[in-house]
C-alpha positions in Angstrom: 34.4 57.0 11.8 31.7 55.2 13.8 32.7 51.6 13.6 29.1 50.6 14.5 27.4 52.6 11.8 25.5 50.8 9.1 27.5 52.6 6.3 30.8 51.4 7.9 29.4 47.8 8.1 28.5 47.8 4.4 31.8 49.3 3.3 33.8 46.8 5.4 31.8 43.9 3.9 32.4 45.3 0.4 36.1 45.6 1.1 36.4 42.0 2.3 34.4 40.7 -0.7 36.8 42.6 -3.1 39.8 41.1 -1.4 38.4 37.6 -1.4 37.2 37.7 -5.0 40.0 39.8 -6.5 41.6 36.7 -8.1 38.5 36.1 -10.2 39.4 39.2 -12.2 42.3 37.3 -13.6 40.2 34.3 -14.7 39.5 33.4 -18.3 36.1 32.4 -19.8 35.0 28.9 -18.7 32.4 26.3 -19.4 29.2 27.8 -20.8 30.8 31.2 -21.5 31.6 29.8 -25.0 27.9 29.5 -25.8 26.5 32.4 -23.9 29.2 35.0 -24.8 32.0 34.0 -27.2 29.8 32.3 -29.9 26.6 34.2 -29.2 25.7 37.0 -31.6 22.7 38.0 -29.5 24.9 39.6 -26.8 27.2 41.3 -29.4 24.6 43.6 -31.0 21.6 45.3 -29.3 19.7 44.8 -32.6 19.0 41.3 -31.3 17.1 42.5 -28.2 13.8 41.5 -29.6 15.0 38.0 -30.1 16.4 37.9 -26.6 12.9 38.5 -25.2 11.2 36.0 -27.5 13.6 33.1 -27.5 15.3 30.6 -25.1 18.6 31.4 -23.5 20.9 29.5 -25.8 19.2 30.2 -29.1 21.9 32.6 -30.2 24.5 29.9 -30.1 22.1 27.4 -31.8 21.8 25.2 -28.7 18.5 23.9 -27.3 17.0 24.6 -23.8 13.8 25.8 -22.3 15.4 28.4 -20.1 13.9 31.9 -20.5 16.2 34.4 -18.9 16.3 37.6 -21.0 17.8 39.8 -18.4 20.8 37.5 -18.1 21.5 38.0 -21.8 20.9 41.7 -21.6 23.4 42.1 -18.8 26.0 40.1 -20.8 25.2 42.3 -23.8 25.9 45.4 -21.7 29.2 43.9 -20.6 30.1 43.0 -24.2 29.4 46.6 -25.3 32.0 47.8 -22.8 34.5 44.9 -22.6 34.1 42.9 -25.8 35.8 39.6 -25.1 37.9 40.7 -22.2 36.7 38.4 -19.3 38.0 40.9 -16.7 34.9 43.1 -17.1 32.4 40.2 -16.9 34.0 39.0 -13.6 34.1 42.5 -12.3 30.3 42.9 -12.9 29.7 39.6 -11.0 31.8 40.8 -8.0 29.9 44.2 -7.9 26.5 42.4 -8.1 27.6 40.2 -5.2 28.5 43.2 -3.2 25.2 44.8 -3.9 23.4 41.6 -2.9 25.3 41.5 0.4 24.4 45.1 1.1 20.7 44.4 0.4 20.8 41.4 2.7 22.3 43.5 5.4 19.5 46.0 5.1 16.9 43.3 5.2 18.4 41.7 8.3 18.7 45.0 10.1 14.9 45.5 9.7 13.9 42.0 10.7 16.3 41.6 13.6 16.6 45.3 14.8 20.3 44.4 15.3 23.1 45.8 13.1 25.6 43.3 14.6 23.4 40.3 13.5 23.0 41.9 10.1 26.7 42.6 9.8 27.7 39.0 10.5 25.0 37.5 8.3 25.9 39.7 5.3 29.6 39.2 5.8 29.3 35.4 6.0 27.0 35.5 2.9 29.5 37.7 1.1 32.5 35.4 1.7 30.8 32.0 1.7 32.8 29.4 -0.2 29.8 27.2 -0.8 28.2 29.9 -3.0 31.3 31.5 -4.3 30.9 29.7 -7.6 28.0 32.1 -8.4 30.5 35.0 -8.3 33.3 33.1 -10.1 31.2 31.7 -12.9 30.1 34.4 -15.4 26.8 32.7 -16.5 25.7 32.5 -12.9 24.9 36.2 -13.5 21.3 34.9 -13.6 21.5 33.9 -9.9 23.1 37.2 -9.0 20.5 39.3 -10.8 17.7 37.2 -9.6 18.8 37.5 -6.0 19.3 41.3 -6.4 15.7 41.8 -7.4 14.4 39.3 -4.9 16.3 41.1 -2.1 15.2 44.5 -3.4 11.5 43.3 -3.5 11.6 41.9 0.0 13.3 45.1 1.3 10.8 47.4 -0.3 7.9 45.3 0.9 9.1 45.4 4.5 9.5 49.2 4.2 6.1 49.5 2.6 4.4 47.7 5.4 6.1 50.0 7.9 5.5 53.3 6.1 2.5 52.7 3.8 4.4 54.4 0.9 2.8 53.2 -2.4 6.1 53.8 -4.3 7.9 51.2 -2.3 5.0 48.7 -3.0 5.2 49.4 -6.8 9.0 49.0 -6.7 8.6 45.7 -4.9 6.2 44.2 -7.4 8.2 45.5 -10.3 11.4 43.9 -8.8 9.5 40.6 -8.6 8.7 40.8 -12.4 12.3 41.6 -13.2 13.5 38.7 -10.9 11.5 36.0 -12.8 13.0 37.4 -16.0 16.4 36.6 -14.6 15.9 33.1 -13.3 13.0 30.8 -12.6 13.9 30.3 -9.0 12.5 33.8 -8.3 9.0 32.2 -8.3 9.4 31.6 -4.5 9.3 35.4 -3.8 5.5 35.5 -2.9 6.1 32.7 -0.4 9.0 34.6 1.1 6.7 37.6 1.6 4.2 35.3 3.3 7.0 34.4 5.7 7.8 38.1 6.2 4.2 39.0 6.8 3.9 36.3 9.4 7.0 37.5 11.1 5.7 41.0 11.2 2.0 40.4 12.0 1.9 36.9 13.5 -1.7 35.6 13.6 -3.0 39.0 12.5 -1.4 38.4 9.0 -3.2 39.9 6.0 -2.6 38.4 2.7 -4.4 41.1 0.7 -1.1 43.1 -0.1 0.4 39.8 -1.5 -2.4 39.3 -4.0 -0.5 41.1 -6.9 2.6 39.0 -6.4 0.5 35.8 -6.7 -1.2 37.1 -9.8 2.3 37.8 -11.3 3.4 34.3 -10.3 0.4 32.5 -11.9 0.8 34.6 -15.1 4.5 33.7 -15.2 3.8 30.0 -14.6 1.2 30.0 -17.4 3.5 31.7 -19.9 6.5 29.5 -18.9 4.6 26.3 -19.2 3.5 27.3 -22.6 7.1 28.3 -23.5 8.5 25.0 -22.2 6.1 22.9 -24.4 7.3 24.8 -27.4 11.0 24.2 -26.6 12.7 21.3 -28.4 15.4 20.8 -25.8 15.5 20.0 -22.1 12.1 20.0 -20.5 12.9 18.9 -17.1 12.9 15.2 -18.0 15.8 12.9 -17.5 17.6 11.2 -14.5 15.5 12.6 -11.6 12.3 12.4 -13.6 12.8 8.7 -14.0 12.6 8.3 -10.2 9.2 8.2 -8.4 8.3 11.3 -6.4 8.4 9.4 -3.0 12.0 8.3 -3.7 12.9 11.9 -4.8 11.5 13.1 -1.5 13.6 10.6 0.5 16.6 11.6 -1.5 15.9 15.2 -0.6 16.6 14.4 3.0 20.2 13.6 2.1 20.3 16.6 -0.2 19.3 19.0 2.6 21.9 17.6 5.0 24.5 17.9 2.3 23.6 21.5 1.7 23.9 22.3 5.5 27.2 20.5 5.6 28.5 22.5 2.6 27.5 25.8 4.3 29.0 24.9 7.7 32.1 23.1 6.4 32.7 24.0 2.8 35.3 21.5 1.7 35.6 19.5 -1.5 33.7 22.0 -3.5 33.0 21.1 -7.2 30.3 21.6 -9.8 29.2 18.1 -10.8 27.8 16.6 -7.6 26.0 13.2 -7.7 23.9 11.8 -4.9 22.6 8.2 -5.0 18.8 8.2 -5.1 17.2 6.7 -2.0 15.7 3.3 -2.1 13.7 3.5 1.1 13.4 5.3 4.5 15.5 2.8 6.4 18.5 3.1 4.2 21.2 4.3 6.6 21.9 7.6 4.9 18.3 8.5 4.5 17.3 7.4 8.0 20.2 9.3 9.6 19.3 12.4 7.6 15.7 12.2 8.7 16.7 11.9 12.3 19.0 14.9 11.9 16.4 17.1 10.2 13.7 16.1 12.8 16.1 17.0 15.6 17.0 20.3 13.9 13.3 21.1 13.6 12.8 20.6 17.3 15.8 22.9 18.1 14.4 25.6 15.8 11.0 25.3 17.5 12.7 25.9 20.9 14.9 28.7 19.7 11.8 30.4 18.1 10.3 30.8 21.6 13.3 32.9 22.4 13.3 35.0 19.2 11.1 34.6 16.1 14.0 35.4 13.9 15.1 31.8 14.1 11.8 30.6 12.6 12.0 33.4 10.0 15.5 32.3 9.0 14.7 28.6 8.9 11.5 29.4 6.8 13.6 31.5 4.4 16.1 28.6 3.9 13.3 26.0 3.4 11.2 28.1 1.0 14.1 29.0 -1.2 15.1 25.4 -1.5 11.7 24.2 -2.6 12.2 24.9 -6.4 15.4 22.8 -6.5 14.3 19.8 -4.4 13.0 17.9 -7.5 9.3 18.0 -6.4 9.0 18.9 -10.1 12.0 17.0 -11.6 14.9 19.1 -12.8 18.3 18.3 -14.1 20.2 17.0 -11.0 19.5 16.5 -7.3 21.8 19.1 -5.9 24.1 21.9 -7.1 26.2 24.2 -5.0 25.1 27.3 -6.8 21.4 26.6 -6.0 22.4 27.6 -2.4 22.9 31.3 -3.3 19.4 32.5 -2.2 18.6 29.8 0.5 22.0 30.5 2.1 20.7 34.0 3.2 18.3 32.3 5.6 21.1 30.0 6.8 23.4 33.0 7.7 20.6 34.9 9.3 20.1 31.9 11.6 23.8 31.5 12.1 24.3 35.1 13.1 21.2 35.2 15.3 22.5 32.1 17.1 25.8 33.8 17.7 24.4 37.0 19.2 21.1 35.8 20.8 22.3 32.5 22.2 26.1 32.0 22.4 26.9 35.6 23.4 25.0 35.0 26.6 27.0 31.8 27.4 30.5 32.4 26.1 33.0 35.1 27.2 33.0 37.9 24.7 36.6 37.7 23.7 36.5 33.9 23.2 33.4 34.4 21.0 35.1 37.1 18.9 38.2 35.0 18.4 36.1 32.0 17.4 34.0 33.9 14.9 37.0 35.6 13.4 38.9 32.3 12.9 35.8 30.8 11.3 35.4 33.8 9.0 39.1 33.5 8.1 38.6 29.8 7.3 35.8 30.9 5.0 37.9 33.5 3.3 40.9 31.2 2.7 38.6 28.5 1.3 36.9 30.9 -1.0 40.2 32.3 -2.2 41.6 28.8 -2.8 38.4 27.9 -4.8 39.2 30.7 -7.3 41.9 28.5 -8.8 39.3 26.1 -9.9 37.6 28.8 -11.9 40.7 30.0 -13.7 39.6 28.4 -17.0 37.7 25.4 -18.4 40.6 23.0 -17.9 41.1 23.8 -14.2 37.3 23.6 -13.7 36.9 20.2 -15.3 40.1 18.9 -13.7 38.6 19.8 -10.3 35.4 17.9 -11.1 37.5 14.8 -12.1 
């Protein structure tokens, strides 16, 4: 077996993910599983499929929301048709989707970096990341897994289309975008990710004409979703963050971004109900320190991008994917670990490129291998330990407390 082959890389990543997340297969239902699965007739009979496509996410359990995610419910209905109320099958599906997403990310990074080692490390760290492990452990986070799958697939097909000119890949890419927004709203950032990709590939000779269909889909989706939201009786994006002026939300985002980076680098103290104190002004110590950190990081990224444009690509991916959850338009809370699932791909591309493009030229090879292996082991152990939190609702809420 060729240890450097792409197939071997993907199989190894899949094996590690299975080992790390195997404990999740023993977990019970938790949190919103009661409303989306156990007490939801819409997922228990395919005769309700029409209602799934014409109603909000929680209507089957008679709860209110303005979330429109029909593919999430369809995937749960498929699971129910096989597993009924055995949580094992639902957790298994989540693990399999996470493996597929890691493999798709590997394929994307191979194409943008032309480096299987960078792709391998980026996809591996994404696959075992404790900060986003809740997406795999939590069954209703199926929306994030499916959304990411179609976003990754759309990006991958778009890259291949621009390289080969095959119309079939272009059609698959656009179709994947449509499916992605039917999984979760965050998929709206896809056209902007493709702008980032087009800029990476073409530089100043970028042509936005191939992106026009994606923006048409985006504007149609926004029009329909806004209309849907005004008809919903439940949550409409108002509440705690909406009561805070935009300029203060923007300053708070500085602390949020630094917190996200910290969680990805040093994922300790993981829990679901995070609270961050809204900023009062720029010269508040936490806000000012975060602003200095982000400005310094931006300068570092600029310098690194002169060495390899993949650093700018990775930073742009991370930034673009965070935009929907930075409360520019107010949402439910200021930060959430699971919102890192898609942005973290950019973080790990940057991390891996830094290892191979920068550190590998300055640190002895064996020392670098040992350091990266120990860091990956720390990731694995932390993710495995976090599985206990998701054993059931009691353990989940106790962890929050």
